[in-house]
N, C-alpha and C positions, 0 to 999 in steps of 0.2 A: 198208230195206236204210241206214239212214243213217249205220251206223257205215262200212260201205264207203266212203262219199262224204267221211267224215270223216278216213277215215286215206289216202286217194288224196291229197286236199286238202293234208294234213298232209305227204306225202312232197313234193309239189310243190313247196310253203314250203322244203321244207328242201333240195330240190334248188337252187332258185336262192339262197337264201341261203347256201349253201355254196359256191357259183360265185362270189357277190359277195364272199364272205368270201376266197375262195382267190384270185381275181383283182386284188381292189382293192388302190389301193395309198394309199388312206388310211386310218391304221392305227385311227382311232375309227371308220370304216364296216366295216373288218374284225371289229373287235370286237362293234358292234351287232349284226351278222349273225351271228357265233359263237354269240351268246348267245341270238338267235331260233331259230337252228338247235339248240340244245340246250334250247331248252323245246319245240321241236317233236318232238323224241326223247319224251320223256313223252308228247305224244300218239300218235304212232306207236305207241309199246309198248303202252300201254292199249289201245286200239283194235284193234292186232294179237293180242294176246292174247283178247281179246273174239271176234275173228272167226276164230281158230284153229278155235275146232269147228264153224265151216261147213266149212271149207275140207278137215279131217283127213278124214272120211268118204268123200268123192269121191277124194283126193288124197292119201294119210297120208305116203307117203314125200317128195312136192315139198313137202309143209308143212313137214314138219321140214327138210328142206333151205332154205328161204324161212325159215324162222324163224333158221335157224344163220346163213345170209348177210346176214342183217338186222342180227345182233349183231356179225360181221362188218365189216358196212359201218359201222356205229357206231364201230367201235373205228378203223377206216381214216381216217373223218372226223376223228378225234381225233387221230390222229398227223399229219393233215396241218396241221390247226390248231395244232398245238403245234411243226412246224417250218415254219410260215408266222411265228408269235411270235418265234421263233429267226433268221429270216430265211434261213433254208437250205431251202426248199420249190423242189423239183425239179419238172420239168413233168411227169415220169412220174410221179410221184403224183397229182398234179393230176390225170392221166387216168385213171387207177387209181379214183379216187373217181368219176369221172363214170361211167365205165363197170361200176363194182359198184350205183350208184344205178338207172342204167339196166338193168341186168341182175335186182335186184331187183324194181324196179317192173314189169320184163315178166313175171316169174315170178309176181307178184301179180296182173297181169291175166290171165294165164294160169289160173291158181288159181279166179279169179272168173267164167273164160269171157268176159273181156272187159269184164265189167260195172263200171261204169254207162256206161262209154262207147261200147257197142254200142247201146245206146238211141238213139244220136245218129249214128251210122254207116248 
C-alpha cells in the first residue's frame, strides 16, 4: 500500500508548508511554501483518487465526505494564501485552515483504520 504512504506524506508536507506560508514574515519563504503546497495538491489528488476504490466499499458515505472535505480544504488553503498575499490574513482563517487539515487527516486515518501509523503504535 505505497499509495497510502505517498498520500500521508504528501498531506504532512502540505500541512507543514501551509503553516510556513501562513505564519512566515518573509515574502520569499511564503511564496516558495505556497508553490510547494500547490505541487503537493497534485500528488494528494492523484493518490486520493487511486485510494478511493479501497475505502469506498467499507465506508461509502465517509469516503464521499472526505473527498468533499479535501476539495473544500484546498479551496480554504487557497483563500488563505490569497488573503496573505493581500496582507489581510486573519488569525481565524489561519486556524480554520489548520483545523480542516487535521479534520481531513483524521478522517483519512479513520478510513484506513489507522494504517500505516497503527503499525508503529
